[in-house]
C-alpha positions in Angstrom: 140.0 18.8 -78.9 137.6 17.5 -76.5 138.2 18.1 -72.7 138.6 15.5 -70.5 136.7 14.3 -67.9 136.9 16.6 -64.8 138.6 15.3 -61.8 137.4 15.8 -58.4 140.8 17.5 -56.8 141.3 17.4 -52.8 143.0 21.1 -52.0 146.6 19.7 -49.9 148.5 21.8 -47.6 150.3 24.4 -49.7 147.7 24.8 -52.6 146.8 27.5 -54.5 144.8 28.2 -57.8 147.9 29.2 -59.6 149.6 25.8 -59.1 146.7 24.1 -59.7 145.9 26.0 -62.4 149.4 25.1 -63.9 149.5 21.5 -63.2 146.1 20.5 -65.1 146.9 23.0 -68.3 144.2 25.5 -67.0 143.7 29.5 -66.0 142.5 30.2 -62.5 139.5 32.2 -64.4 138.6 28.2 -66.0 139.0 26.8 -62.4 137.2 29.6 -60.7 134.3 29.2 -63.4 134.2 25.5 -63.0 133.4 25.9 -59.5 130.7 28.3 -58.7 130.8 28.7 -55.1 134.4 28.7 -54.7 136.1 31.5 -53.0 139.5 31.7 -54.7 140.7 33.8 -51.5 139.7 30.9 -48.7 140.9 27.6 -49.8 140.7 25.0 -47.2 142.4 21.8 -46.5 140.7 18.6 -47.7 138.1 21.3 -49.7 137.1 19.4 -52.9 136.7 21.2 -55.9 136.4 19.7 -60.1 139.3 20.5 -62.7 139.1 19.7 -66.1 142.6 18.6 -67.3 143.8 20.5 -70.5 147.3 18.8 -71.1 147.1 18.8 -74.6 146.7 22.2 -75.7 149.1 23.4 -72.4 151.6 20.6 -72.9 154.3 23.6 -73.4 153.0 24.7 -69.8 151.9 21.1 -68.4 153.9 20.5 -65.0 154.9 17.2 -63.9 154.0 16.7 -59.8 157.7 17.0 -58.9 157.9 20.7 -61.2 154.5 21.6 -58.7 156.5 20.5 -55.6 159.7 22.5 -56.6 157.9 25.5 -57.4 156.0 25.7 -54.7 159.4 25.0 -52.2 161.0 27.4 -54.1 158.0 30.4 -54.0 158.2 29.3 -50.1 161.8 29.9 -49.4 162.0 33.5 -51.3 158.4 34.8 -49.8 160.1 33.9 -46.7 162.7 35.9 -47.5 160.4 39.5 -48.3 158.4 38.6 -45.3 161.2 37.9 -42.6 162.9 41.2 -44.4 159.8 43.3 -44.0 160.0 42.4 -40.5 163.2 43.7 -39.7 162.4 46.7 -41.9 159.5 47.5 -39.1 161.4 46.3 -36.3 163.7 48.7 -36.9 161.6 51.6 -38.2 159.1 51.1 -35.3 162.1 50.6 -32.5 160.3 47.9 -31.3 161.6 44.8 -29.1 161.8 41.7 -31.5 164.6 42.9 -33.4 166.9 40.3 -32.2 164.6 37.7 -32.3 163.4 38.9 -36.3 167.2 39.1 -37.6 168.0 35.5 -35.7 164.7 33.9 -38.0 165.8 36.2 -40.9 169.6 34.9 -41.2 168.0 31.3 -41.8 166.4 32.1 -44.4 169.7 31.8 -46.2 170.1 28.2 -46.0 166.7 27.3 -46.7 166.9 28.8 -50.0 170.4 27.1 -50.5 169.0 24.1 -49.5 167.1 24.0 -52.3 169.6 24.3 -54.9 171.6 21.7 -52.8 170.2 18.6 -53.9 170.8 19.8 -57.6 174.2 21.3 -57.2 176.2 19.6 -54.3 177.3 21.6 -51.1 180.1 23.8 -52.6 177.1 25.6 -54.3 174.6 25.5 -51.7 177.1 27.0 -49.4 178.3 29.4 -51.6 174.9 30.5 -52.1 174.1 30.5 -48.9 177.0 32.9 -47.9 175.7 35.6 -50.8 172.1 35.6 -49.1 173.6 36.0 -45.8 176.1 39.4 -47.4 173.1 40.5 -49.0 170.8 40.2 -45.9 173.4 41.7 -43.2 174.2 44.9 -45.3 170.5 45.1 -46.3 170.0 45.9 -42.6 172.9 47.7 -42.2 171.3 50.4 -45.0 168.1 50.5 -43.3 169.9 51.4 -40.1 171.6 54.3 -42.1 168.9 55.3 -44.0 166.9 56.0 -40.8 169.6 57.5 -38.9 170.2 60.0 -42.5 173.3 58.9 -42.4 173.5 59.4 -46.2 177.4 59.0 -46.8 177.0 55.3 -45.3 173.9 54.7 -46.6 176.0 55.6 -50.3 178.8 52.6 -49.5 176.0 50.3 -48.4 174.0 50.6 -51.5 177.5 50.3 -53.8 178.5 47.2 -51.3 174.4 45.8 -51.8 175.1 45.9 -55.6 178.2 44.8 -56.2 176.6 41.6 -54.0 174.2 41.1 -56.3 176.6 40.9 -59.0 178.3 38.0 -57.5 175.1 36.6 -56.9 174.8 37.1 -60.6 178.0 35.6 -61.5 177.5 32.4 -59.1 174.1 31.5 -60.6 175.2 31.8 -64.2 178.3 29.5 -63.3 176.1 26.7 -62.6 173.8 26.6 -64.8 173.4 27.5 -68.4 169.6 28.8 -68.6 170.6 31.1 -66.2 172.1 33.9 -68.3 174.4 36.4 -66.0 172.5 39.3 -67.5 169.0 38.5 -66.8 170.1 37.5 -63.0 171.6 40.7 -62.7 168.6 42.5 -64.0 166.1 40.9 -61.9 168.8 41.0 -58.7 169.2 45.0 -59.6 165.1 45.1 -59.7 164.8 43.4 -56.6 167.2 45.7 -54.6 165.3 48.8 -56.6 162.0 47.7 -55.1 163.3 46.7 -51.8 164.9 50.5 -51.2 161.2 51.9 -51.9 159.9 50.1 -49.8 162.6 50.9 -47.0 162.2 54.8 -48.0 158.3 54.7 -47.8 158.5 53.1 -44.6 160.9 55.1 -43.1 158.9 58.1 -44.1 156.0 57.6 -42.8 154.1 56.8 -46.3 152.0 53.6 -45.0 149.7 52.9 -48.2 153.1 53.7 -50.7 155.0 51.5 -47.9 152.2 48.6 -48.5 152.7 48.9 -52.4 155.4 48.7 -52.9 155.4 45.2 -50.4 153.0 44.1 -53.0 155.6 44.8 -55.8 158.3 43.1 -54.0 156.3 40.1 -54.1 155.6 39.9 -57.5 158.8 40.4 -58.7 160.3 38.0 -55.9 157.9 35.3 -57.1 158.8 35.6 -61.0 162.9 35.3 -59.8 161.6 31.9 -58.2 160.0 30.5 -61.5 163.2 31.7 -63.4 165.1 29.3 -60.9 162.8 26.6 -61.4 162.6 26.6 -64.9 166.3 26.8 -64.9 166.8 23.7 -62.9 163.8 21.7 -65.0 165.7 22.7 -68.2 169.2 21.3 -66.6 167.9 18.2 -65.6 164.6 17.3 -67.2 165.4 13.6 -66.2 164.5 14.3 -62.7 160.7 15.8 -63.4 
């Protein structure tokens, strides 16, 4: 198969090589190889790069502009979810004065996530997602406090509530989309809780290198979950994409 002629693409706000590779049917490494002087860790808005589109060979993986925009939006709100959770963890662990401000910002996140789903599923579903995610964050905060205070009995109770909340979320998501198998969502949510708990414990114990490594793992996992949600929406509503 002959490749198309290269296009000269101008970097837009929010672009990453990962998104561009999916949009144009390439790999990240291929884009880097095509642009020898490109620093993949320092993309600049307005910067121009060459891309050889390869839609035909990778048609199964090609994403439309609408899919790319949904993926960017979904990734953003879930990354904000783990980022502000981390900020809350650090604030609690280090007794920082920004705790109330951080918590208030974190509790905006459930609505931000719900709003991504609202367009496709309506207000009732979105409000339920927002409610469950808010409970998830509140329980998580109380669990961090209990672990910091070494109140193991309270931590055990809260941990049980946290997993029960995950079960409810799995049920809620599975009920709205045939491409959201409940067991698969539950496994992802459980993994998210396990990785977050590792992050919390490492931070509270002063294992800062492991704490950072734990956060990296949380980030990788949340992006996989974000992509899962996007794939389900695209499969359920193909005419929108």
